[in-house]
C-alpha positions in Angstrom: -11.5 -21.5 0.9 -9.6 -23.0 4.0 -11.2 -22.5 7.2 -7.6 -21.3 8.1 -7.4 -18.4 5.1 -11.6 -17.9 6.0 -10.1 -16.7 9.3 -7.1 -15.2 8.3 -9.1 -13.1 6.2 -11.8 -11.7 8.8 -9.1 -11.0 11.3 -7.7 -8.7 8.2 -11.1 -7.4 7.3 -11.5 -6.1 11.2 -8.2 -5.5 12.1 -7.7 -8.3 14.6 -3.8 -8.3 14.7 -3.0 -10.9 16.5 -4.1 -12.8 20.2 -3.3 -10.3 22.2 -4.5 -7.4 20.7 -7.9 -6.5 22.0 -9.9 -4.9 19.4 -11.9 -5.5 17.7 -13.8 -6.0 21.0 -15.8 -9.1 19.4 -12.6 -11.1 18.5 -11.0 -10.5 21.8 -9.0 -13.4 23.2 -9.0 -15.0 19.7 -6.0 -15.6 17.5 -5.4 -12.9 14.9 -3.8 -12.7 11.5 -0.5 -13.4 13.1 -1.2 -16.6 14.2 -3.5 -17.8 11.5 -0.8 -17.0 9.1 1.4 -19.3 10.8 -1.1 -21.9 11.2 -2.0 -21.5 7.2 2.1 -22.2 6.3 2.4 -25.4 8.6 -0.3 -26.6 7.1 1.1 -26.4 3.8 -0.9 -24.0 2.3 1.2 -22.1 -0.1 2.3 -18.4 0.2 0.6 -17.4 -2.9 -2.8 -19.0 -1.8 -2.2 -17.2 1.5 -1.8 -14.0 -0.6 -4.0 -14.0 -3.4 -7.5 -16.2 -1.4 -7.0 -14.3 2.2 -4.8 -10.7 2.4 -5.5 -9.4 -1.1 -9.6 -9.6 -1.2 -9.6 -8.8 2.4 -7.5 -5.7 1.8 -9.6 -5.0 -1.4 -12.9 -4.8 0.6 -11.4 -2.9 3.5 -10.5 -0.1 0.3 -13.9 -0.5 -0.9 -15.7 0.2 2.9 -13.4 2.9 3.0 -14.5 4.8 -0.5 -17.7 3.9 0.6 -17.5 6.1 3.9 -18.4 2.6 5.9 -14.9 2.3 8.1 -12.6 5.8 8.7 -9.0 5.9 9.2 -8.6 4.1 12.5 -10.1 0.9 11.5 -8.2 0.9 8.0 -5.2 1.1 10.0 -5.9 -1.9 12.1 -6.9 -3.8 9.2 -3.3 -2.7 7.8 -1.6 -3.6 10.5 -3.1 -6.9 10.8 -1.9 -7.6 6.9 1.9 -6.5 8.5 1.7 -9.1 11.0 0.9 -11.6 8.1 3.0 -10.4 5.9 6.0 -10.8 8.0 5.9 -14.2 7.6 5.6 -14.0 3.9 8.7 -12.1 4.0 10.9 -15.2 3.4 9.3 -16.1 0.7 9.3 -12.4 -1.0 12.8 -12.6 -1.1 13.4 -16.5 -2.4 11.4 -15.5 -5.3 8.9 -17.6 -4.2 6.2 -15.6 -3.8 6.0 -13.0 -7.2 4.9 -9.3 -6.9 3.0 -7.5 -8.8 5.7 -4.7 -9.1 7.5 -2.2 -7.2 6.1 1.0 -6.3 8.6 3.9 -4.8 6.3 6.1 -2.2 7.3 9.3 -0.8 6.1 12.6 0.7 7.4 15.3 -1.3 10.4 18.0 0.0 8.6 20.8 2.8 6.0 18.6 4.0 6.2 16.2 7.0 3.0 14.6 6.8 2.6 10.7 6.3 -0.6 9.3 7.8 -2.2 9.7 4.1 0.7 7.9 2.6 1.5 5.4 5.0 -2.3 4.3 4.5 -1.4 3.9 0.9 1.9 1.9 0.9 0.1 -0.2 3.3 -3.1 -1.1 0.9 -0.7 -1.1 -1.7 1.2 -3.6 -0.3 -1.7 -5.4 0.7 -2.9 -5.5 -3.0 0.5 -7.7 -3.6 3.5 -5.1 -4.3 6.7 -4.0 -2.8 6.7 -0.8 -1.7 9.5 1.3 -1.1 8.5 4.1 1.4 11.3 7.1 1.5 9.5 8.5 4.0 8.9 12.4 4.6 10.3 15.7 3.4 11.6 13.7 0.3 14.0 15.4 -2.2 14.1 15.5 -5.6 17.3 14.1 -5.8 16.3 10.9 -3.7 13.9 10.0 -6.1 15.7 10.0 -8.8 18.2 7.5 -7.0 15.9 5.1 -6.2 14.4 4.9 -9.3 17.9 4.2 -11.1 18.2 1.3 -8.5 14.5 0.4 -9.8 14.2 1.3 -12.9 10.9 -0.8 -13.7 8.9 0.7 -10.7 6.3 3.3 -10.4 6.5 6.2 -8.6 3.9 7.9 -6.0 3.9 11.4 -4.7 2.5 12.5 -1.6 1.5 16.2 -0.7 -0.9 17.3 1.9 -0.6 21.4 1.7 -1.2 23.7 -1.0 2.0 24.9 0.0 4.0 21.6 -1.0 1.9 20.3 -3.9 3.6 22.2 -6.1 6.6 20.2 -5.6 5.9 18.0 -6.7 6.3 19.3 -10.6 10.0 19.6 -10.4 9.9 16.0 -9.0 8.0 14.6 -12.0 10.1 16.8 -14.3 13.1 14.9 -12.8 11.8 11.6 -13.2 10.9 11.8 -16.7 14.0 13.9 -18.0 15.7 10.3 -17.0 13.4 7.7 -17.6 10.0 9.1 -19.7 8.3 5.6 -19.8 8.5 5.9 -16.1 4.3 6.2 -14.8 4.2 9.0 -11.7 0.8 8.8 -9.6 0.2 11.9 -7.1 -2.1 11.9 -4.0 -3.0 14.3 -1.1 -6.0 16.1 0.4 -5.5 19.5 -1.7 -5.0 17.9 -5.2 -7.2 17.0 -7.8 -7.3 15.5 -11.4 -7.1 18.7 -13.2 -3.8 19.7 -10.7 -2.4 15.9 -11.3 -2.6 16.2 -15.2 -1.4 20.0 -15.3 1.8 19.0 -13.3 2.3 16.0 -15.9 1.2 13.3 -13.6 0.2 10.2 -15.0 -2.6 9.0 -12.4 -4.3 10.3 -9.4 -5.5 8.8 -6.3 -8.4 10.4 -4.9 -7.6 7.6 -1.6 -6.0 4.1 -1.3 -8.1 2.0 -3.4 -7.9 4.6 -6.0 -4.4 4.6 -6.0 -4.6 0.6 -6.3 -6.9 0.4 -9.2 -4.8 3.3 -11.2 -1.8 1.0 -10.1 -3.7 -2.3 -11.5 -4.8 -1.0 -14.5 -1.0 0.3 -15.7 0.3 -3.5 -15.2 -2.9 -5.1 -16.8 
């Protein structure tokens, strides 16, 4: 692997966003994901290689470390921010079609629920895995999910809830989605959920953690 891509991988793995960032302490004063992505593009490294050889493998490693309890939410958020700093340089290539996404993922916290940390983490990790993410935010009504799906008919939908009182709101959203598009896949996630609950409300998948959600998405498009 090119040394610039190796350094970019390391920056994303450890959450080094840019030169000005003080975290992680051992990389203070060194360039970050922002600078190394620009350097890679300036060297003529293709955006696809930047995604496939540095960003996606780095975020996979971060997701794996999180699943194994080797890192926690703060470190994961910093890795996601480093990845986002890199992606800013790549966005023009996505828009031009030069870099292809694996698919589209519509994501939102269901109506009545204002929690977004878990949802945001999943969104960042899924984007880092090579997907286009449409984040609808929090307290998202059924109609908004349906309307967005009609604009992106081939998308997969992700529903998040953090409360036992709001997770029941997932079922009417899934019914509405399946009512207009029976083939659309829906994955659900959030602290109080389980695989059993996901199955009982008609969801196609259950994301125990961000990496689990990515693994399921990859299996759906494989």
